[in-house]
TORFI-148391 format. One line per field, with one value per residue (C-alpha): x, y, z; residue in one letter. Coordinates in Angstrom, 1 decimal, always signed. Each point is the difference from the previous one (the first is absolute). Example, Ala and Ser with C-alpha at 12.3 -4.5 7.8 and 13.67 -1.06 7.14 Angstrom:
<rs>
x: (+12.3	+1.4) .
y: (-4.5	+3.4) .
z: (+7.8	-0.7) .
type: (A	S) .
</rs>
This chain:
<rs>
x: (+6.0	+0.7	+1.8	+3.3	+0.0	-0.8	+2.9	+2.3	-0.6	-2.0	-2.3	+1.5	-1.0	+2.1	+0.6	+2.5	-2.0	-2.2	-2.9	+0.4	+0.2	-3.3	-1.5	+0.9	-1.4	-3.3	-0.3	+0.4	-2.3	-2.9	+0.8	-1.5	+2.0	+2.4	+2.4	+3.0	+0.2	+3.4	-1.6	-2.7	+1.9	+1.0	-3.6	-1.3	+2.4	-0.8	-3.8	+0.4	+2.2	-2.5	-3.0	+1.9	-1.2	+2.2	-1.8	-1.2	-3.0	+0.0	-3.6	-2.2	+0.0	+3.7	+0.1	-0.1	-2.6	-2.1	+0.4	+1.6	+3.5	+1.7	+3.8	+1.1	+3.4	+1.9	+1.6	+3.2	+2.7	+3.3	+2.7	+2.4	-2.1	-3.2	-1.2	-0.4	-3.1	+0.4	-3.0	+0.0	-2.7	-2.1	-3.1	-2.9	-3.6	-3.3	-1.7	+1.2	-1.8	-1.1	+1.3	+3.5	+2.5	+2.2) .
y: (-4.5	+2.0	-1.0	+1.6	-2.2	-3.0	+0.7	+0.0	-3.8	+0.3	-2.7	-3.3	-3.6	-2.9	-1.1	-2.7	-1.8	-3.1	+2.3	+2.0	-3.1	-1.2	+3.4	-0.3	-3.5	+1.0	+3.1	-1.8	-2.7	+2.4	+3.0	+0.3	+3.2	+0.0	+2.3	-1.8	+0.3	+1.6	+3.1	+0.2	-0.4	+3.7	+1.1	-2.7	+1.0	+3.7	-0.7	-2.0	+2.7	+2.8	-2.0	-1.1	-3.5	-3.1	-1.6	+0.7	-1.3	-1.7	+0.6	-2.7	+1.7	-0.7	-3.4	-3.4	-1.4	+3.2	+0.4	+2.8	-0.9	+1.9	-0.4	+0.5	+1.3	+0.5	+3.5	+0.3	+2.6	-0.9	-1.3	+2.4	+3.1	+0.8	+2.3	-2.9	-2.2	-3.5	-1.8	-3.8	-2.0	-2.1	-1.5	+0.4	+0.2	+0.3	+1.9	+2.3	+1.2	+3.6	+0.2	-0.9	+2.3	+2.1) .
z: (-7.3	-3.1	-3.2	+1.2	+3.2	-2.1	-2.3	+3.0	+0.2	+3.2	-1.1	-0.9	-0.8	+1.2	-3.6	+0.7	+2.7	+0.0	+1.0	-3.2	-2.1	+1.6	-0.7	-3.7	-0.1	+1.6	-2.1	-3.3	+1.3	+0.4	-2.2	-3.5	-0.7	-2.9	+1.8	+1.6	+3.8	-0.3	-1.6	+2.8	+3.2	+0.5	-0.6	+2.4	+2.8	-0.5	+0.1	+3.3	+1.5	-0.9	+1.3	+3.1	-0.6	+0.0	-3.0	-3.5	-1.9	-3.3	-1.0	-1.5	-3.4	-0.2	+1.5	-1.8	+2.4	+0.0	+3.8	+2.0	+1.3	+2.8	+0.1	+3.7	+0.9	+3.3	-0.1	+2.1	+0.3	-1.6	+2.4	-1.7	-0.2	+2.0	-2.7	-2.5	+0.2	-1.2	-1.4	+0.7	-1.6	+2.4	-1.7	-2.4	+1.2	-1.8	+2.8	+2.8	+3.0	+0.1	+3.6	-1.1	+1.7	-2.3) .
type: (M	N	Q	L	E	F	N	K	N	Q	L	Q	M	D	Y	F	S	D	S	Y	R	K	F	E	E	D	F	Y	R	Y	S	A	L	D	T	P	L	T	F	L	T	D	D	I	M	L	A	M	A	K	S	Q	K	P	Y	F	K	L	N	K	E	N	S	K	D	H	R	D	H	Y	F	M	F	N	V	E	P	S	R	D	N	N	L	V	R	L	Y	C	Y	D	S	T	K	T	H	I	S	K	N	R	P	K) .
</rs>
């Protein structure tokens, strides 16, 4: 996925859903970053798309409790456009298995 594809809105968060509100709540609970989540979501989605992983890691250096946190997402094609991938927040974990399928 290159920047041009990203700019065509092929990666989207479900901003107006309960899952996004839960993501915001969990992110601010654990994050010690000064940057608001609003300014990070595009970079987060692009990183997940490029790595082909349905999660991103908030490392222990940037967390309030000094533990790694993995924010897990379900990635689904949009109902309106199969080229668009919709990221729906699922949960947060402090550990993931190395054998986790992509």
